[in-house]
C-alpha positions, -999 to 999 in steps of 0.1 A, spaced: -234 -332 -34 -206 -338 -59 -229 -327 -87 -241 -300 -70 -203 -289 -65 -196 -294 -102 -223 -274 -113 -216 -243 -88 -181 -247 -103 -195 -247 -136 -219 -218 -130 -187 -195 -118 -171 -203 -154 -204 -194 -176 -211 -165 -153 -191 -132 -150 -210 -112 -179 -194 -130 -207 -159 -134 -195 -140 -163 -207 -138 -196 -190 -101 -202 -201 -72 -192 -223 -53 -208 -250 -18 -214 -232 -1 -230 -258 -5 -246 -292 17 -278 -301 22 -288 -336 38 -322 -344 48 -327 -380 65 -360 -373 42 -385 -356 55 -392 -321 86 -368 -323 91 -337 -304 61 -311 -310 66 -275 -320 54 -247 -299 39 -219 -320 20 -186 -314 -7 -195 -339 -17 -223 -363 -37 -223 -395 -68 -250 -393 -71 -276 -421 -97 -304 -425 -72 -329 -408 -63 -308 -379 -35 -281 -374 -18 -279 -406 16 -296 -408 4 -318 -378 13 -356 -380 20 -352 -418 50 -378 -415 56 -408 -399 87 -430 -396 81 -468 -405 101 -500 -402 110 -523 -430 76 -536 -431 57 -500 -434 43 -502 -397 45 -467 -378 70 -464 -350 54 -444 -322 72 -438 -287 54 -467 -271 79 -492 -290 105 -465 -299 107 -441 -270 138 -425 -283 117 -405 -308 111 -382 -281 145 -370 -288 138 -361 -322 135 -324 -329 116 -308 -356 117 -274 -369 95 -257 -397 100 -224 -410 82 -198 -388 61 -185 -418 47 -222 -422 20 -216 -396 8 -183 -414 -24 -180 -436 -21 -190 -471 18 -199 -470 31 -223 -496 68 -238 -495 93 -231 -523 120 -250 -531 143 -229 -504 122 -241 -477 131 -267 -453 122 -292 -427 151 -296 -403 153 -326 -381 181 -333 -355 186 -359 -326 211 -366 -300 244 -381 -316 233 -370 -355 239 -344 -378 211 -323 -387 189 -335 -419 176 -311 -440 143 -320 -460 129 -300 -487 93 -290 -481 84 -286 -519 96 -318 -536 76 -350 -538 89 -381 -540 80 -419 -551 52 -435 -536 52 -465 -513 24 -489 -506 14 -509 -474 21 -479 -446 2 -488 -419 -8 -468 -385 -29 -488 -362 -56 -503 -382 -48 -482 -413 -30 -490 -443 -25 -473 -478 3 -453 -497 22 -426 -489 51 -406 -502 90 -418 -496 114 -393 -482 139 -406 -500 173 -422 -495 188 -395 -475 160 -395 -446 157 -435 -448 199 -438 -440 193 -409 -413 165 -426 -393 180 -460 -399 213 -451 -385 193 -433 -355 174 -466 -345 201 -492 -357 175 -509 -381 161 -499 -417 138 -473 -412 122 -447 -433 102 -414 -435 71 -412 -451 46 -385 -456 7 -387 -459 -5 -389 -495 -37 -367 -489 -43 -367 -528 -55 -401 -529 -55 -414 -492 -82 -409 -465 -78 -419 -427 -116 -413 -414 -120 -407 -375 -140 -432 -356 -175 -430 -369 -191 -438 -337 -178 -405 -321 -173 -383 -353 -187 -394 -389 -173 -378 -419 -139 -363 -407 -107 -370 -415 -71 -374 -402 -35 -378 -414 -12 -397 -391 -26 -388 -358 -40 -417 -338 -77 -411 -338 -90 -373 -341 -77 -343 -354 -72 -323 -321 -69 -327 -287 -76 -300 -260 -57 -306 -227 -58 -290 -192 -22 -277 -181 -6 -296 -153 -32 -278 -131 -18 -281 -94 13 -261 -98 7 -223 -91 22 -211 -124 31 -172 -104 46 -185 -76 58 -224 -84 38 -236 -54 19 -266 -49 -20 -271 -42 -48 -294 -44 -70 -275 -68 -86 -276 -92 -78 -313 -90 -101 -316 -59 -130 -302 -79 -123 -316 -110 -123 -349 -93 -160 -342 -86 -171 -341 -124 -143 -356 -145 -131 -388 -130 -143 -422 -135 -163 -422 -106 -186 -398 -124 -179 -403 -161 -179 -440 -163 -198 -454 -130 -203 -486 -145 -162 -491 -147 -137 -497 -121 -136 -464 -102 -104 -447 -98 -96 -411 -87 -80 -403 -119 -90 -366 -138 -96 -366 -172 -77 -335 -183 -83 -336 -221 -106 -342 -249 -102 -351 -287 -120 -325 -309 -132 -320 -346 -137 -289 -364 -173 -289 -376 -165 -263 -402 -141 -289 -420 -171 -310 -434 -188 -279 -451 -158 -264 -467 -167 -232 -455 -139 -208 -443 -157 -178 -433 -170 -189 -399 -149 -176 -366 -163 -202 -343 -153 -237 -331 -177 -255 -310 -157 -283 -290 -165 -308 -260 -143 -302 -233 -150 -325 -203 -185 -321 -195 -189 -287 -210 -197 -274 -246 -173 -247 -253 -164 -223 -285 -127 -214 -292 -126 -177 -306 -107 -180 -338 -93 -149 -363 -90 -150 -401 -105 -140 -431 -118 -154 -463 -105 -193 -465 -82 -191 -434 -90 -201 -399 -64 -198 -371 -63 -204 -336 -39 -185 -315 -18 -185 -282 -41 -159 -261 -77 -167 -277 -103 -170 -249 -127 -202 -244 -162 -195 -237 -185 -222 -220 -216 -224 -244 -237 -249 -222 -229 -270 -192 -242 -308 -184 -244 -326 -150 -234 -357 -166 -218 -374 -195 -255 -389 -201 -267 -355 -210 -244 -346 -237 -252 -346 -274 -236 -373 -294 
């Protein structure tokens, strides 16, 4: 019965004469890992994810990355980039900065076009390697904010590579993101955004095909909805930039997201439609 309900729900998404199943409502880019994200109207796509996403990370005296799991006040650090940084083919000049603010702190202006010395033994989870040190001023700012020695470092893409988990996506790479280049997530789904009222849908329907009970029956069953999915851009492996489609897995559906851009550029924008290409009745049927 649950599978029939799920199939009916997915059929309604697929149907409608080619109508989109969903729409991109927001795009968030996180230049500094675990700090506040930037809501942008569009974001260029690079081989490691959205451009500027998780390109920087704050580390402790031993070079170990901070995350909100151990330093929750990272959530209060705001990051601002020039608006034009999220357009195609934009390159920073000596006058362009990233501005960092936090409660009780003066703004920190970081030049985007300046390279600094390289530091070794920077680590994020299981990965370790070299990175660019953003200098004394940034180190003093973050050290004062956290009350202990800290530094801001930038991923050194010229010499370093962080691969994604080969069990799920071979050949792809990231910068300082946790595991994969992209995350697609559902909105908080039970609040009607037009009138602010609470309801049980679509959560009740999602529970029939996107919960532990259905997706991982051998595990301890819970009535929790999986609302997001890690993604990769298949075109980033070939290096071809003239494609206009990204294929993604979202829950139990194989979707495509409409992209715009000419030549080498690929950009995803708020308002772009998402189409269902193929639906599966269980996770066991989905291709690897």
